C-alpha positions as a Python dict, from the first residue, in 0.01 Angstrom:
ca = {
    (1, 'X'): (0, 0, 0),
    (2, 'X'): (-49, 309, 157),
    (3, 'X'): (-407, 440, 108),
    (4, 'X'): (-404, 790, 255),
    (5, 'X'): (-149, 1064, 265),
    (6, 'X'): (-235, 1132, 655),
    (7, 'X'): (-118, 793, 758),
    (8, 'X'): (249, 898, 627),
    (9, 'X'): (218, 1277, 795),
    (10, 'X'): (125, 1104, 1111),
    (11, 'X'): (403, 860, 1091),
    (12, 'X'): (654, 1123, 992),
    (13, 'X'): (540, 1365, 1262),
    (14, 'X'): (699, 1115, 1578),
    (15, 'X'): (1012, 1125, 1407),
    (16, 'X'): (1148, 1492, 1491),
    (17, 'X'): (1302, 1555, 1182),
    (18, 'X'): (1179, 1935, 1209),
    (19, 'X'): (1316, 1973, 1516),
    (20, 'X'): (1526, 2286, 1547),
    (21, 'X'): (1400, 2371, 1178),
    (22, 'X'): (1241, 2701, 1095),
    (23, 'X'): (832, 2686, 1168),
    (24, 'X'): (768, 2684, 778),
    (25, 'X'): (1071, 2469, 734),
    (26, 'X'): (1194, 2695, 460),
    (27, 'X'): (1411, 2966, 601),
    (28, 'X'): (1244, 3284, 514),
    (29, 'X'): (899, 3152, 462),
    (30, 'X'): (701, 3455, 351),
    (31, 'X'): (977, 3710, 161),
    (32, 'X'): (1075, 3736, -188),
    (33, 'X'): (1386, 3539, -121),
    (34, 'X'): (1200, 3215, -148),
    (35, 'X'): (1113, 3325, -498),
    (36, 'X'): (1480, 3341, -574),
    (37, 'X'): (1525, 3010, -421),
    (38, 'X'): (1275, 2827, -591),
    (39, 'X'): (1476, 2958, -907),
    (40, 'X'): (1851, 2903, -767),
    (41, 'X'): (1747, 2545, -628),
    (42, 'X'): (1675, 2407, -998),
    (43, 'X'): (1965, 2149, -1035),
    (44, 'X'): (2168, 2222, -777),
    (45, 'X'): (2169, 2137, -422),
    (46, 'X'): (1989, 2351, -104),
    (47, 'X'): (2351, 2394, 79),
    (48, 'X'): (2445, 2615, -289),
    (49, 'X'): (2175, 2783, -246),
    (50, 'X'): (2206, 2943, 89),
    (51, 'X'): (2571, 3014, -40),
    (52, 'X'): (2482, 3194, -330),
    (53, 'X'): (2185, 3400, -117),
    (54, 'X'): (2468, 3491, 145),
    (55, 'X'): (2705, 3639, -162),
    (56, 'X'): (2384, 3866, -247),
    (57, 'X'): (2336, 4006, 96),
    (58, 'X'): (2741, 4086, 119),
    (59, 'X'): (2712, 4258, -188),
    (60, 'X'): (2410, 4489, -75),
    (61, 'X'): (2173, 4334, -348),
    (62, 'X'): (1942, 4154, -76),
    (63, 'X'): (1874, 4373, 231),
    (64, 'X'): (1610, 4157, 376),
    (65, 'X'): (1340, 4461, 241),
    (66, 'X'): (1100, 4282, 18),
    (67, 'X'): (1007, 4571, -159),
    (68, 'X'): (1388, 4671, -165),
    (69, 'X'): (1516, 4355, -270),
    (70, 'X'): (1244, 4265, -599),
    (71, 'X'): (1337, 4629, -709),
    (72, 'X'): (1709, 4575, -678),
    (73, 'X'): (1701, 4225, -839),
    (74, 'X'): (1427, 4389, -1125),
    (75, 'X'): (1722, 4647, -1189),
    (76, 'X'): (2051, 4463, -1118),
    (77, 'X'): (2336, 4447, -1398),
    (78, 'X'): (2302, 4078, -1554),
    (79, 'X'): (2721, 4022, -1513),
    (80, 'X'): (2702, 4133, -1161),
    (81, 'X'): (2422, 3901, -1039),
    (82, 'X'): (2562, 3602, -1242),
    (83, 'X'): (2898, 3624, -1025),
    (84, 'X'): (2696, 3559, -697),
    (85, 'X'): (2503, 3232, -881),
    (86, 'X'): (2647, 2881, -877),
    (87, 'X'): (2596, 2663, -1213),
    (88, 'X'): (2368, 2762, -1492),
    (89, 'X'): (2463, 3159, -1406),
    (90, 'X'): (2310, 3315, -1730),
    (91, 'X'): (2026, 3123, -1736),
    (92, 'X'): (1883, 3186, -1380),
    (93, 'X'): (2014, 3537, -1364),
    (94, 'X'): (1760, 3598, -1684),
    (95, 'X'): (1473, 3422, -1501),
    (96, 'X'): (1509, 3664, -1152),
    (97, 'X'): (1563, 3941, -1368),
    (98, 'X'): (1272, 3860, -1535),
    (99, 'X'): (1033, 3754, -1293),
    (100, 'X'): (1131, 4006, -1061),
    (101, 'X'): (1044, 4322, -1360),
    (102, 'X'): (710, 4125, -1425),
    (103, 'X'): (598, 4121, -1039),
    (104, 'X'): (623, 4476, -1045),
    (105, 'X'): (493, 4533, -1351),
    (106, 'X'): (173, 4340, -1294),
    (107, 'X'): (107, 4406, -903),
    (108, 'X'): (314, 4669, -833),
    (109, 'X'): (481, 4515, -481),
    (110, 'X'): (561, 4268, -328),
    (111, 'X'): (253, 4253, -78),
    (112, 'X'): (37, 4287, -379),
    (113, 'X'): (167, 3996, -538),
    (114, 'X'): (178, 3790, -229),
    (115, 'X'): (-204, 3854, -201),
    (116, 'X'): (-298, 3834, -615),
    (117, 'X'): (-124, 3609, -734),
    (118, 'X'): (-215, 3253, -926),
    (119, 'X'): (-44, 2938, -1024),
    (120, 'X'): (-138, 3027, -1400),
    (121, 'X'): (48, 3362, -1358),
    (122, 'X'): (343, 3189, -1196),
    (123, 'X'): (341, 2850, -1483),
    (124, 'X'): (412, 3133, -1767),
    (125, 'X'): (722, 3299, -1590),
    (126, 'X'): (1025, 3171, -1783),
    (127, 'X'): (1200, 2956, -1543),
    (128, 'X'): (918, 2871, -1337),
    (129, 'X'): (795, 2491, -1377),
    (130, 'X'): (513, 2344, -1144),
    (131, 'X'): (715, 2223, -847),
    (132, 'X'): (899, 2600, -867),
    (133, 'X'): (519, 2765, -859),
    (134, 'X'): (412, 2560, -594),
    (135, 'X'): (680, 2623, -338),
    (136, 'X'): (584, 3022, -457),
    (137, 'X'): (267, 2983, -351),
    (138, 'X'): (283, 2804, -38),
    (139, 'X'): (624, 2927, 79),
    (140, 'X'): (636, 3279, -22),
    (141, 'X'): (234, 3292, -23),
    (142, 'X'): (115, 3097, 261),
    (143, 'X'): (-151, 2977, -4),
    (144, 'X'): (-333, 2618, 110),
    (145, 'X'): (-156, 2406, -158),
    (146, 'X'): (125, 2117, -138),
    (147, 'X'): (470, 2084, -267),
    (148, 'X'): (543, 1768, -385),
    (149, 'X'): (883, 1664, -560),
    (150, 'X'): (1111, 1362, -628),
    (151, 'X'): (1141, 1296, -283),
    (152, 'X'): (765, 1214, -254),
    (153, 'X'): (782, 1048, -567),
    (154, 'X'): (1055, 844, -439),
    (155, 'X'): (902, 794, -125),
    (156, 'X'): (519, 640, -223),
    (157, 'X'): (699, 445, -486),
    (158, 'X'): (837, 291, -166),
    (159, 'X'): (540, 249, 6),
    (160, 'X'): (382, 93, -259),
    (161, 'X'): (202, 368, -455),
    (162, 'X'): (315, 512, -787),
    (163, 'X'): (171, 785, -896),
    (164, 'X'): (417, 954, -1226),
    (165, 'X'): (167, 1251, -1283),
    (166, 'X'): (281, 1548, -1122),
    (167, 'X'): (-112, 1685, -998),
    (168, 'X'): (-228, 1364, -926),
    (169, 'X'): (62, 1318, -649),
    (170, 'X'): (0, 1640, -530),
    (171, 'X'): (-375, 1568, -498),
    (172, 'X'): (-338, 1249, -312),
    (173, 'X'): (-111, 1433, -64),
    (174, 'X'): (-314, 1739, -29),
    (175, 'X'): (-691, 1530, -29),
    (176, 'X'): (-557, 1329, 280),
    (177, 'X'): (-481, 1584, 484),
    (178, 'X'): (-807, 1785, 384),
    (179, 'X'): (-1007, 1434, 447),
    (180, 'X'): (-883, 1421, 818),
    (181, 'X'): (-833, 1707, 927),
    (182, 'X'): (-1005, 1670, 1215),
    (183, 'X'): (-760, 1399, 1325),
    (184, 'X'): (-478, 1645, 1188),
    (185, 'X'): (-554, 1907, 1433),
    (186, 'X'): (-543, 1645, 1718),
    (187, 'X'): (-140, 1666, 1583),
    (188, 'X'): (-132, 2012, 1536),
    (189, 'X'): (-228, 2337, 1734),
    (190, 'X'): (-568, 2469, 1666),
    (191, 'X'): (-393, 2830, 1515),
    (192, 'X'): (-211, 2667, 1254),
    (193, 'X'): (-317, 2726, 902),
    (194, 'X'): (-357, 2420, 652),
    (195, 'X'): (-120, 2606, 488),
    (196, 'X'): (162, 2596, 727),
    (197, 'X'): (71, 2217, 780),
    (198, 'X'): (126, 2124, 428),
    (199, 'X'): (462, 2308, 454),
    (200, 'X'): (595, 2116, 727),
    (201, 'X'): (454, 1789, 557),
    (202, 'X'): (640, 1859, 276),
    (203, 'X'): (975, 1957, 461),
    (204, 'X'): (949, 1600, 663),
    (205, 'X'): (944, 1380, 371),
    (206, 'X'): (1226, 1573, 263),
    (207, 'X'): (1421, 1579, 574),
    (208, 'X'): (1332, 1195, 578),
    (209, 'X'): (1446, 1129, 236),
    (210, 'X'): (1803, 1337, 300),
    (211, 'X'): (1862, 1170, 582),
    (212, 'X'): (1817, 807, 414),
    (213, 'X'): (1559, 713, 707),
    (214, 'X'): (1451, 367, 757),
    (215, 'X'): (1169, 295, 488),
    (216, 'X'): (1052, -39, 611),
    (217, 'X'): (1030, 101, 949),
    (218, 'X'): (817, 379, 805),
    (219, 'X'): (642, 104, 660),
    (220, 'X'): (592, -107, 943),
    (221, 'X'): (476, 241, 1181),
    (222, 'X'): (185, 368, 908),
    (223, 'X'): (63, -4, 900),
    (224, 'X'): (63, 31, 1298),
    (225, 'X'): (-111, 398, 1260),
    (226, 'X'): (-358, 212, 994),
    (227, 'X'): (-466, -51, 1268),
    (228, 'X'): (-496, 215, 1532),
    (229, 'X'): (-772, 419, 1354),
    (230, 'X'): (-977, 136, 1300),
}
């Protein structure tokens, strides 16, 4: 059984899974597009999300200016927005408009939202569940939280640790990093934020899982790394 998420991080890092990927793994990290992506990716493939966002850019709904994009999505006609969404068009369109309007009402600007939003506010918004909320906090707002998902759950199950509760799973992944921070920073630059390390850790888990990596070899690698620490 895997005892610490640090051993998983160290093993995954040796595989070079994020080579050529953005520095935060999520393309557009820090932007309003992360909020959109967190909603659009629900029950769909990320490749389709990229197509949807590109369609919105071509239609000038998205410009790359976070504040303008926020205002644009708060005001856009629902039928026009739906025409750029693949799957659950009416539902996701309503969620996007609703959270855009709520951000403007409660925070005034996207920069203020990034600085002041918390999990409790996000989880009350329609269409935002725990995974989406933590994705927004980490990838859009650069908060020191770890996103976990079905890939995380399944990978840890294979490694002998089945954690069904979402918050317990998240805590396991976060705590192993925090408790071994000195060793973590032997793997990463000293000026890299913990938030970015969490982002890249989640990205490694997703990339390993999507590539159908050899879990038996990963388990062996983790065992070897555990032994090297003793």
